[in-house]
N, C-alpha and C positions, 0 to 999 in steps of 0.2 A: 956268695949270694945265698940267702935263705930260701928254702923251698916254700912255695906258696901253699898254705893249707886249704884244702877243699872242704874241710869240716865246717858246717854252719856254726856261727858263734851264738852263744846263748844271749837272749834279750830279756830285759826286765822292764815291764810296763807297770806303772802305778796309776791307778784309777780310783775314783770314789763316787758315791751317790748318797742321797739322803732318803730316809724312811721316816714317816710320821706315824706314831702309834696312837691308838684310840683309848687304850685301857691297859691295866697291868694286873696279872700277867697277860701277855698277848703274844702268840706265835704268828709272825708275819713272814709269809713265803717270799723270799727274795731271789729264788733260783733263776727266774727269767732275766732279772736285771743283771745278775752275776754272769749269766751266759752271754748277754749283750756286751758286757765289759770284756769278756774273753774274746769275742769276735772283734771288738774295736781294737784290741791289742795286736791282732794279726798273728798271734802265736798259735801254731798248729798243734804242737806237742810239748808237754811240760807239766807244770803244776800251777794251781791258783790257790792263793791263801786269801781267805775272807776274814776280816778282822774288824772288831768294834772297840774303840778306845774308851769305852764307858765301863765303869765297874758295877753298873746296875742294868746293863743290857748284855745279852749273850748272843753268840753265833753257834747254832747247832744244826746237825743233820738229823732228820727224822721223816716220818711219813705224814703227808698232808691229807689226813682223813678227819673230817670235822668232829666226830665224836671222840677220837683219840686226842685231838688238840684240846678239847674241853677237859678230858681226863688229865692230860699233862698240866694244864693250868690249875686244876683242882689239886693235883699232887704237889705242885710248888706252894700253893697256899697252905696245905697241911704241913709241909716240911718246915716252913718258916712263916707262920702267920703274921699278918700286918699288925694285929692288935696285942701281941706279946710285949712284955717289957724288954727293951734293949737299951743298954747303957749309951750306945751311939745316938739314940733318940732323946736322951735325957739332957737337954740343953742347959740345965742348971749345973751339971757337972762336966760336960764335954767342953774341951778347950782347943782341940786340934782340928785342922782342915774345915773350919767354919766359913760360910759365906753369908752374904746379906739375905739371900733367899733360901737358906738352909731348910730342908724339910726332913721329917722323920722317915728314913728309908732303910734302916738296918735290915729289915726283912729282905729287901731286894739284894743287898750285898751278900746276905747269907744264902739266898737262892743262887746267886751268881757263882758262889763257891763250888756248887755242884755242876755247873754248866760250862763255864769257860768263855774266853773272848774270841776264839778263832777256830776255823776248820781249814784243812788243806785238802784239795781235791785234784786228782790227776786230770790232765787235759789230753785228749787223743783226737786227732783229726779236727781240731778246733772245737770240740765238744766236751762238756763236763762229763767225766766218767763216773756217773752216779748209777746206783742200782735202780731197778724198776720202780720202786716206791720212794726212793730217797729224794728229799727236797732240802734246800738250805733255808734256814729260818733266822731272822733276827728275833730274839726273844726279849720283849720289853718286860722289865721286872719292877719298875719304879712307879711311873706315872705317865700319862700321855704327853708326848713331846716329839721333837724332831731329833733323829739320831743320824750320825754319819757312819757309813760303812766303807771301809778301805779294801780295795782289791789289788793284789799284786800278782801278776802273771809272769812266770819265769819259764822260758823254754826257747824253742826254735820254730 
């Protein structure tokens, strides 16, 4: 007969929610919604991964201070301006990954290159283990629209 383990088994919960942007670039604080999803999961200790399946929207941790958010939006505009020439936007030569409603958004892809699609945060006693000023943002880089955010919580 096998001994019965008293160790808790890890649990994985998959959750999601939608966010609607108003402009680009835009930093949208999603921390409270992520915390709600952690609470819904019932997991007390572990990690949460916040992920966006879009190549023109990012997930980042930073400070939610209004002037800093404006500075970061301006920084992204300077790094990859919308009005530069990008081959991706030249529909007379581009032939790959085209859709009926294709829009010129190479600037957003270039900005995304610096940001990334996910963040992983420790969870302790059912709470996100963020620093005093840290918040989780969905960063819209392309144009106003609805985005899906995926949350996976792993722990006990």
